[in-house]
KEMIDREN-924715 format. One line per field, with one value per residue: residue number from 0; residue in one letter; z, y, x of N, C-alpha, C, CB in turn. Coordinates in nm, 4 decimals, always signed. Glycine has a CB too. Layout:
REM KEMIDREN-924715
n: (NUM / ...)
res: (A / ...)
nw: (Z / ...)
nv: (Y / ...)
nu: (X / ...)
caw: (Z / ...)
cav: (Y / ...)
cau: (X / ...)
cw: (Z / ...)
cv: (Y / ...)
cu: (X / ...)
cbw: (Z / ...)
cbv: (Y / ...)
cbu: (X / ...)
This chain:
REM KEMIDREN-924715
n: (0 / 1 / 2 / 3 / 4 / 5 / 6 / 7 / 8 / 9 / 10 / 11 / 12 / 13 / 14 / 15 / 16 / 17 / 18 / 19 / 20 / 21 / 22 / 23 / 24 / 25 / 26 / 27 / 28 / 29 / 30 / 31 / 32 / 33 / 34 / 35 / 36 / 37 / 38 / 39 / 40 / 41 / 42 / 43 / 44 / 45 / 46 / 47 / 48 / 49 / 50 / 51 / 52 / 53 / 54 / 55 / 56 / 57 / 58 / 59 / 60 / 61 / 62 / 63 / 64 / 65 / 66 / 67 / 68 / 69 / 70 / 71 / 72 / 73 / 74)
res: (M / E / K / G / A / Y / N / M / K / T / E / R / I / K / S / R / I / T / E / T / T / I / G / G / T / V / Y / I / V / E / S / L / V / S / E / S / A / K / E / T / A / Y / T / K / V / K / R / L / I / L / S / N / S / K / D / L / I / K / L / S / D / T / T / Q / L / L / S / E / I / D / S / T / S / A / S)
nw: (+0.0000 / -0.0600 / +0.0984 / +0.3259 / +0.3978 / +0.4386 / +0.3880 / +0.5455 / +0.3379 / +0.2143 / +0.0257 / -0.1346 / +0.0337 / -0.0042 / +0.1266 / +0.3122 / +0.3961 / +0.6244 / +0.7221 / +0.9812 / +1.1473 / +1.4706 / +1.6999 / +1.7103 / +1.7259 / +1.5290 / +1.3719 / +1.2386 / +1.0481 / +0.9435 / +0.7374 / +0.6670 / +0.4463 / +0.5409 / +0.4410 / +0.5661 / +0.7051 / +0.8692 / +0.8719 / +0.7529 / +0.8032 / +0.8431 / +0.9276 / +1.1622 / +1.3245 / +1.3435 / +1.4806 / +1.7244 / +1.8183 / +1.8482 / +2.0368 / +2.2544 / +2.3033 / +2.4483 / +2.6966 / +2.7597 / +2.7981 / +3.0301 / +3.1975 / +3.1898 / +3.3201 / +3.5745 / +3.6430 / +3.6540 / +3.8707 / +4.0757 / +4.0845 / +4.1754 / +4.4295 / +4.5474 / +4.5398 / +4.7165 / +4.9555 / +5.0215 / +5.1435)
nv: (-0.1194 / +0.2311 / +0.5196 / +0.7260 / +0.8217 / +0.6007 / +0.5047 / +0.3106 / +0.1397 / +0.1003 / +0.2973 / +0.5446 / +0.8442 / +1.1925 / +1.3415 / +1.5363 / +1.5272 / +1.6587 / +1.7255 / +1.8403 / +1.9682 / +2.0568 / +2.1825 / +1.9391 / +1.7478 / +1.5564 / +1.6337 / +1.4918 / +1.5522 / +1.4639 / +1.5780 / +1.5922 / +1.6406 / +1.7230 / +1.6184 / +1.6924 / +1.9220 / +2.2307 / +2.4687 / +2.6318 / +2.5403 / +2.7708 / +2.9622 / +2.8387 / +2.8309 / +3.1067 / +3.1839 / +3.0454 / +3.1673 / +3.4345 / +3.4049 / +3.3013 / +3.5011 / +3.6959 / +3.5736 / +3.5695 / +3.8380 / +3.8833 / +3.7109 / +3.8379 / +4.0803 / +3.9793 / +3.8624 / +4.0915 / +4.2227 / +4.0375 / +4.0550 / +4.3146 / +4.2954 / +4.1165 / +4.2740 / +4.4812 / +4.3487 / +4.2534 / +4.4460)
nu: (+0.0828 / +0.0353 / +0.1919 / +0.0092 / -0.3338 / -0.6126 / -0.9519 / -1.2158 / -1.2815 / -1.0481 / -0.9817 / -0.7909 / -0.7235 / -0.6978 / -0.4143 / -0.1745 / +0.1600 / +0.3794 / +0.7065 / +0.9029 / +1.1865 / +1.2636 / +1.4765 / +1.6265 / +1.4303 / +1.2145 / +0.9205 / +0.6366 / +0.3623 / +0.0453 / -0.2004 / -0.5461 / -0.8242 / -1.1438 / -1.4586 / -1.6873 / -1.6374 / -1.7034 / -1.5757 / -1.2746 / -0.9266 / -0.7795 / -0.9764 / -1.0582 / -0.8241 / -0.7792 / -1.0132 / -0.9738 / -0.7374 / -0.8201 / -1.0290 / -0.8908 / -0.7088 / -0.8356 / -0.8510 / -0.5806 / -0.5273 / -0.6740 / -0.5305 / -0.2843 / -0.3454 / -0.4062 / -0.1620 / -0.0022 / -0.1230 / -0.0694 / +0.2110 / +0.2406 / +0.1302 / +0.3116 / +0.5448 / +0.4855 / +0.4451 / +0.6911 / +0.8391)
caw: (+0.0000 / -0.0613 / +0.2192 / +0.3294 / +0.4693 / +0.3677 / +0.4639 / +0.5782 / +0.2142 / +0.1652 / -0.0855 / -0.1067 / +0.0734 / -0.0246 / +0.2502 / +0.2980 / +0.5047 / +0.6430 / +0.8174 / +1.0272 / +1.2583 / +1.5636 / +1.8132 / +1.7102 / +1.7249 / +1.3996 / +1.3815 / +1.1140 / +1.0583 / +0.8276 / +0.7386 / +0.5781 / +0.4191 / +0.5831 / +0.3557 / +0.6495 / +0.7816 / +0.8634 / +0.8591 / +0.7060 / +0.9079 / +0.8668 / +1.0102 / +1.2932 / +1.4003 / +1.3709 / +1.5861 / +1.8496 / +1.8636 / +1.8942 / +2.1594 / +2.3640 / +2.3304 / +2.5546 / +2.8209 / +2.7883 / +2.8531 / +3.1683 / +3.2675 / +3.2015 / +3.4266 / +3.7003 / +3.6695 / +3.6939 / +4.0048 / +4.1682 / +4.1014 / +4.2574 / +4.5671 / +4.5934 / +4.5593 / +4.8343 / +5.0758 / +5.0487 / +5.2147)
cav: (+0.0000 / +0.3587 / +0.6004 / +0.8165 / +0.7753 / +0.5191 / +0.4892 / +0.1701 / +0.0615 / +0.1108 / +0.3916 / +0.6485 / +0.9746 / +1.2949 / +1.3902 / +1.6048 / +1.4934 / +1.7613 / +1.6861 / +1.9574 / +1.9426 / +2.1692 / +2.1477 / +1.7997 / +1.6599 / +1.5549 / +1.6294 / +1.4508 / +1.5823 / +1.4263 / +1.6527 / +1.5402 / +1.7300 / +1.6653 / +1.6532 / +1.7438 / +2.0380 / +2.3485 / +2.5845 / +2.5984 / +2.5402 / +2.9113 / +3.0287 / +2.7742 / +2.8799 / +3.2482 / +3.1892 / +3.0014 / +3.2706 / +3.5511 / +3.3745 / +3.2819 / +3.6243 / +3.7641 / +3.5097 / +3.6106 / +3.9734 / +3.8656 / +3.6510 / +3.9414 / +4.1711 / +3.9074 / +3.8490 / +4.2239 / +4.2463 / +3.9526 / +4.1058 / +4.4361 / +4.2501 / +4.0614 / +4.3786 / +4.5608 / +4.2671 / +4.2223 / +4.5583)
cau: (+0.0000 / +0.1060 / +0.1846 / -0.1050 / -0.4518 / -0.7101 / -1.0752 / -1.2473 / -1.2878 / -0.9106 / -0.9685 / -0.6919 / -0.7766 / -0.5962 / -0.3541 / -0.0463 / +0.2515 / +0.4812 / +0.8096 / +0.9768 / +1.2774 / +1.2773 / +1.5622 / +1.6686 / +1.3134 / +1.1469 / +0.7747 / +0.5725 / +0.2200 / -0.0354 / -0.3262 / -0.6488 / -0.9354 / -1.2711 / -1.5715 / -1.7960 / -1.5901 / -1.7894 / -1.4880 / -1.1400 / -0.8247 / -0.7455 / -1.0777 / -1.0593 / -0.7087 / -0.8051 / -1.1152 / -0.9127 / -0.6436 / -0.8956 / -1.1035 / -0.7961 / -0.6342 / -0.9088 / -0.8091 / -0.4436 / -0.5335 / -0.7165 / -0.4180 / -0.1833 / -0.3891 / -0.3934 / -0.0188 / +0.0445 / -0.1752 / +0.0056 / +0.3471 / +0.2303 / +0.1081 / +0.4387 / +0.6453 / +0.4512 / +0.4536 / +0.8319 / +0.9024)
cw: (+0.0000 / +0.0754 / +0.2112 / +0.3992 / +0.3778 / +0.4525 / +0.4862 / +0.4540 / +0.1455 / +0.0367 / -0.0428 / -0.0756 / +0.0551 / +0.1105 / +0.2171 / +0.4197 / +0.5077 / +0.7498 / +0.8520 / +1.1444 / +1.3416 / +1.6811 / +1.8215 / +1.7142 / +1.5896 / +1.4238 / +1.2441 / +1.1336 / +0.9296 / +0.8391 / +0.6316 / +0.5585 / +0.4578 / +0.4905 / +0.4358 / +0.7313 / +0.7611 / +0.8509 / +0.8108 / +0.8239 / +0.9438 / +0.9591 / +1.1498 / +1.3800 / +1.4377 / +1.4851 / +1.7212 / +1.9056 / +1.9206 / +2.0239 / +2.2782 / +2.3958 / +2.4390 / +2.6899 / +2.8581 / +2.8453 / +2.9991 / +3.2520 / +3.2896 / +3.3131 / +3.5628 / +3.7396 / +3.7173 / +3.8368 / +4.1071 / +4.1898 / +4.1845 / +4.4042 / +4.6251 / +4.6223 / +4.6808 / +4.9627 / +5.1129 / +5.1290 / +5.3609)
cv: (+0.1255 / +0.4248 / +0.6899 / +0.7520 / +0.6960 / +0.5135 / +0.3411 / +0.0818 / +0.0576 / +0.1930 / +0.5006 / +0.7804 / +1.0763 / +1.3447 / +1.4582 / +1.5686 / +1.5981 / +1.7132 / +1.8094 / +1.9172 / +2.0691 / +2.1201 / +2.0013 / +1.6996 / +1.6708 / +1.5395 / +1.5939 / +1.4692 / +1.5400 / +1.5002 / +1.5974 / +1.6453 / +1.6581 / +1.7129 / +1.7165 / +1.8666 / +2.1575 / +2.4769 / +2.5389 / +2.5971 / +2.6838 / +2.9779 / +2.9673 / +2.8259 / +3.0268 / +3.2628 / +3.1505 / +3.1063 / +3.3894 / +3.5225 / +3.3570 / +3.4079 / +3.7047 / +3.7053 / +3.5518 / +3.7516 / +3.9665 / +3.8095 / +3.7549 / +4.0388 / +4.1060 / +3.8942 / +3.9818 / +4.2532 / +4.1651 / +4.0040 / +4.2341 / +4.3984 / +4.1967 / +4.1710 / +4.4644 / +4.4806 / +4.2345 / +4.3325 / +4.5345)
cu: (+0.0870 / +0.0987 / +0.0634 / -0.2226 / -0.5436 / -0.8361 / -1.1017 / -1.2537 / -1.1513 / -0.8999 / -0.8711 / -0.7618 / -0.6647 / -0.5454 / -0.2218 / +0.0377 / +0.3624 / +0.5789 / +0.8928 / +1.0654 / +1.2895 / +1.3606 / +1.6004 / +1.5536 / +1.2448 / +0.9971 / +0.7187 / +0.4221 / +0.1522 / -0.1678 / -0.4188 / -0.7566 / -1.0637 / -1.3816 / -1.6845 / -1.7560 / -1.6813 / -1.7076 / -1.3509 / -1.0442 / -0.7875 / -0.8475 / -1.0841 / -0.9451 / -0.7283 / -0.9058 / -1.0557 / -0.8168 / -0.7190 / -0.9703 / -1.0090 / -0.7167 / -0.7036 / -0.8701 / -0.6677 / -0.4398 / -0.5745 / -0.6016 / -0.3091 / -0.2190 / -0.3714 / -0.2469 / +0.0389 / +0.0009 / -0.0977 / +0.1474 / +0.3467 / +0.2105 / +0.2382 / +0.5398 / +0.6125 / +0.4637 / +0.5975 / +0.9006 / +0.9166)
cbw: (+0.1211 / -0.1687 / +0.2389 / +0.1888 / +0.5295 / +0.3382 / +0.3909 / +0.6530 / +0.1188 / +0.1416 / -0.1267 / -0.2261 / +0.2224 / -0.1083 / +0.3520 / +0.2848 / +0.4871 / +0.6829 / +0.7597 / +1.0677 / +1.2075 / +1.6114 / +1.9385 / +1.8260 / +1.8399 / +1.3083 / +1.4325 / +1.0754 / +1.0866 / +0.8193 / +0.7162 / +0.6336 / +0.2693 / +0.7295 / +0.2827 / +0.7423 / +0.7415 / +0.9875 / +0.9937 / +0.5980 / +0.8628 / +0.7336 / +0.9428 / +1.2781 / +1.3188 / +1.2438 / +1.5518 / +1.8286 / +1.7483 / +1.7868 / +2.1405 / +2.3306 / +2.2023 / +2.5322 / +2.8084 / +2.6619 / +2.7728 / +3.1759 / +3.1891 / +3.0690 / +3.4063 / +3.6902 / +3.5435 / +3.5976 / +4.0117 / +4.1163 / +3.9643 / +4.2083 / +4.5726 / +4.4902 / +4.4345 / +4.8216 / +5.0573 / +4.9177 / +5.1941)
cbv: (+0.0000 / +0.4518 / +0.6837 / +0.8587 / +0.8930 / +0.3755 / +0.5562 / +0.1622 / +0.1201 / -0.0275 / +0.4525 / +0.6656 / +0.9734 / +1.4122 / +1.2743 / +1.7612 / +1.3490 / +1.8984 / +1.5717 / +2.0724 / +1.8959 / +2.2237 / +2.1861 / +1.7756 / +1.6958 / +1.4398 / +1.7662 / +1.3011 / +1.7329 / +1.2701 / +1.8042 / +1.4097 / +1.7742 / +1.7026 / +1.5298 / +1.6353 / +2.0743 / +2.3550 / +2.6604 / +2.6989 / +2.4611 / +2.9874 / +3.0205 / +2.6218 / +2.8621 / +3.3194 / +3.0962 / +2.8697 / +3.3161 / +3.5958 / +3.2478 / +3.1695 / +3.7089 / +3.7529 / +3.3574 / +3.6025 / +4.0619 / +3.7728 / +3.5308 / +4.0156 / +4.2122 / +3.7694 / +3.8007 / +4.3323 / +4.2120 / +3.8097 / +4.1312 / +4.5262 / +4.1413 / +3.9651 / +4.4665 / +4.6153 / +4.1393 / +4.2002 / +4.6830)
cbu: (-0.0941 / +0.0479 / +0.3128 / -0.1444 / -0.5270 / -0.6548 / -1.1944 / -1.3804 / -1.3938 / -0.8538 / -1.1078 / -0.5953 / -0.8298 / -0.6525 / -0.3331 / -0.0646 / +0.3103 / +0.4170 / +0.8995 / +0.8802 / +1.4167 / +1.1365 / +1.4953 / +1.7580 / +1.2148 / +1.2014 / +0.7167 / +0.6086 / +0.1960 / -0.0571 / -0.3014 / -0.7093 / -0.9381 / -1.3031 / -1.6222 / -1.8441 / -1.4469 / -1.8783 / -1.4763 / -1.0921 / -0.6994 / -0.7375 / -1.2154 / -1.0495 / -0.5784 / -0.8573 / -1.2334 / -0.8390 / -0.5526 / -0.9938 / -1.1884 / -0.7011 / -0.6196 / -1.0615 / -0.8175 / -0.3580 / -0.6321 / -0.8393 / -0.3630 / -0.1673 / -0.5360 / -0.4585 / +0.0555 / -0.0090 / -0.3243 / +0.0100 / +0.4128 / +0.1133 / -0.0022 / +0.4949 / +0.6558 / +0.3104 / +0.3754 / +0.9068 / +0.8252)
C-alpha cells in the first residue's frame, strides 16, 4: 500500500505529510481534508487565537496584580 490515509474501504484519501525538525526533534504531521468540515483550518485557528487572546489579557492583568502585591509585601 502507498503512504497516506485510507478509509475503511481502503480507498486512497488525499492527505499532505509535512516533516519539520525543531531542536533535534522531527515532527511529522499528516493533514487530511474533511468533507464534512464546517470551517477551514485558517478560520478555525483564527477563531481560536482571537477567543484565547481575551483570556491572555485577563491573565496578564492578574499576573500584573500579583506582582504588585508581591512587591509591596516584600518591604
